[in-house]
Each structure stands twice: as C-alpha cells, then as structure tokens.
N, C-alpha and C positions, 0 to 999 in steps of 0.2 A: 509204283515201283516195278521195274522190269527185271524179271529173272533172266539170267544168262544160261542158255543151254547150247551145248556144242552141236553144230549142224552135222558134223561128220559121225560122231559116235553116240550122241544123246546124253553125254555126261554133263554134270552140273557142278563139278568141283574144279576150280581154277586157281592157278598161281597168278598173282597180279604184280606186274612190274611197270611202274609208271602209267602209261596210257594203254597198256596191252594186257589182255587176259590170255593165259595159256592153259589149255585143257590138260588136266593131270593124267588123263587116260590116253589120249592119242596125240597130244602135242600141238593141236591146231591153235593158231593165234588169231585173236580178235582185237580190233581197235575199240577202245571204250569211248562212249560218249560221256559228256560231263555228268549226267545223272547217274550213270553206271559207276563212275569213279567215286562219287559221293557215297553211294550205297556200299561199295566195296570198302571204303575207309571206315564207315560207321560199323559195318559187320566185323571187321578185323579188330577194332577197338573193343567192341562188346565181348568178343571171344577172349581177348587178352585179359579183360577185367574178370571174366568168369573163371579163367584158369588161375589167376592170382588169388581170387576169393577161395577157390577150392583148395589150393595149396596152403593157404592160411588156416583153413579148417583142418587140414591134415596135422598141422602142428598143434592146434588148439584142442583137438579131440583125437588123441592117439588110438583110442579104441575103435574109431571109425575111419582111421586114416586110409586103410586099404580100399574102402568103398569110395572115398573122395579121390584117391589116386587113380582108380579105374575110370572115374568120370573125367578126370583130366586127360587120361590117355585116349578116351573116346573123342575128345575135342582135338587133342594134339598128340598123336601116337609117338612122336619123337621127343617128347618132353622128358628130359633126364632127371629133373627134380622129382617127378612123380614116381619114378622107378624105385627110389630109395624107400618108399613106403609100402612096397609090395612084399 
C-alpha cells in the first residue's frame, strides 16, 4: 500500500474527489492511480464505520458519552452529532 504525501508541504491529509487527491494544507492536486483510489475508498469506509460505532456507544452508555464524542471529533472535527454529547 502506497501512502500519499504532498510533495509541496509534506502533508498527508487529503480530500478525495473522484480520481484526484487535494492536499488539505496547501491545495496541491494529485491524480490518483487505481491502487490509491481503492485504498482511499477502504479508508473512508472504515472511518465512517468507526464514527457510527462511537456515536452508538454515546447513546448506549450516557456516562461515557463525552469520551466517545471526543473520539468522534478526533476523527471528524465537523461532526455535529457528537457535539450534542459534550
């Protein structure tokens, strides 16, 4: 598996749109190869599953909801569902 690193700024966080990866820090664009697209898709799905699982734990375990909500926000800082548990 090949990790994508921005050649301009060294960042490793990207937004993916179709066959393009856009660096979140400097905006550089990279064309993805077939292997990169498959890796990106599987990573995105795994993170969505983690967020859903943590949000379910927030409801099931109200005493620990704040802890789980913070974990969700570590993965997805813009998640509005997690904010209601803080």
